[in-house]
Kinemage of the C-alpha trace (Angstrom):
@kinemage 1
@onewidth
@group {chain A} dominant
@subgroup {mainchain}
@vectorlist {calphas} color= white
{ca unk a 1} P 17.174 -13.329 14.133
{ca unk a 2} L 16.633 -14.345 17.755
{ca unk a 3} L 13.150 -12.805 18.123
{ca unk a 4} L 11.995 -14.507 14.935
{ca unk a 5} L 13.445 -17.854 16.012
{ca unk a 6} L 11.889 -17.559 19.484
{ca unk a 7} L 8.463 -16.676 18.098
{ca unk a 8} L 8.672 -19.469 15.558
{ca unk a 9} L 9.670 -21.920 18.299
{ca unk a 10} L 6.667 -20.930 20.423
{ca unk a 11} L 4.176 -21.064 17.565
{ca unk a 12} L 5.530 -24.209 15.878
{ca unk a 13} L 7.408 -26.209 18.528
{ca unk a 14} L 7.334 -29.479 16.584
{ca unk a 15} L 8.536 -28.053 13.269
{ca unk a 16} L 11.905 -29.617 12.438
{ca unk a 17} L 12.469 -29.662 8.681
{ca unk a 18} L 14.920 -32.176 7.276
{ca unk a 19} L 17.918 -32.041 7.038
{ca unk a 20} L 19.123 -28.921 8.903
{ca unk a 21} L 16.300 -28.003 11.275
{ca unk a 22} L 14.207 -24.926 11.793
{ca unk a 23} L 16.996 -22.444 12.577
{ca unk a 24} L 18.693 -23.011 9.207
{ca unk a 25} L 15.312 -22.969 7.465
{ca unk a 26} L 14.357 -19.638 9.067
{ca unk a 27} L 17.726 -18.024 8.355
{ca unk a 28} L 17.591 -19.093 4.718
{ca unk a 29} L 14.099 -17.702 4.226
{ca unk a 30} L 14.751 -14.432 6.041
{ca unk a 31} L 18.058 -13.735 4.306
{ca unk a 32} L 17.207 -14.971 0.837
{ca unk a 33} L 13.628 -13.764 0.553
{ca unk a 34} L 12.621 -11.260 3.201
{ca unk a 35} L 15.843 -9.229 3.040
{ca unk a 36} L 16.870 -9.870 -0.567
{ca unk a 37} L 13.622 -9.064 -2.372
{ca unk a 38} L 13.664 -5.345 -1.436
{ca unk a 39} L 17.196 -5.056 -2.888
{ca unk a 40} L 16.217 -6.222 -6.384
{ca unk a 41} L 15.784 -2.742 -7.822
{ca unk a 42} L 19.125 -1.591 -6.391
{ca unk a 43} L 20.833 -4.679 -7.787
{ca unk a 44} L 19.187 -4.160 -11.172
{ca unk a 45} L 20.512 -0.593 -11.357
{ca unk a 46} L 24.043 -1.994 -11.141
{ca unk a 47} L 23.465 -3.504 -14.583
{ca unk a 48} L 21.568 -0.598 -16.160
{ca unk a 49} L 24.407 0.203 -18.584
{ca unk a 50} L 24.931 -3.375 -19.736
{ca unk a 51} L 23.896 -3.828 -23.344
{ca unk a 52} L 21.998 -6.862 -24.552
{ca unk a 53} L 24.918 -7.634 -26.859
{ca unk a 54} L 27.346 -8.323 -24.043
{ca unk a 55} L 28.022 -11.976 -23.468
{ca unk a 56} L 27.664 -13.744 -20.175
{ca unk a 57} L 31.415 -14.310 -20.254
{ca unk a 58} L 32.082 -10.581 -20.399
{ca unk a 59} L 29.760 -10.022 -17.460
{ca unk a 60} L 31.346 -12.839 -15.468
{ca unk a 61} L 34.838 -11.510 -16.202
{ca unk a 62} L 33.852 -8.147 -14.749
{ca unk a 63} L 33.597 -9.861 -11.347
{ca unk a 64} L 37.100 -11.327 -11.468
{ca unk a 65} L 39.190 -10.537 -8.396
{ca unk a 66} L 41.890 -8.722 -10.355
{ca unk a 67} L 39.281 -6.187 -11.529
{ca unk a 68} L 38.771 -4.924 -7.972
{ca unk a 69} L 40.991 -2.181 -6.641
C-alpha cells in the first residue's frame, strides 16, 4: 500500500476526504474494488451448487461457526 499512498500524496497533496482522510479512503478502494473485483468469479463458484429454492436462512446458517471443523 505504501507505494500507492506515496504516489497519491505526491499527485494530490491537498486531498483529505472527510471523515477519515486519504489513507483510509485509498485502503478502502484498493481492498474493496481493485482486489475484490477479480475474485468475483471464484466467489461465485463457491455457490454453484446452491439451488434457487434454498432460503437465505439456510445459506446464512451454513456460515455458522459450529459448521466449521
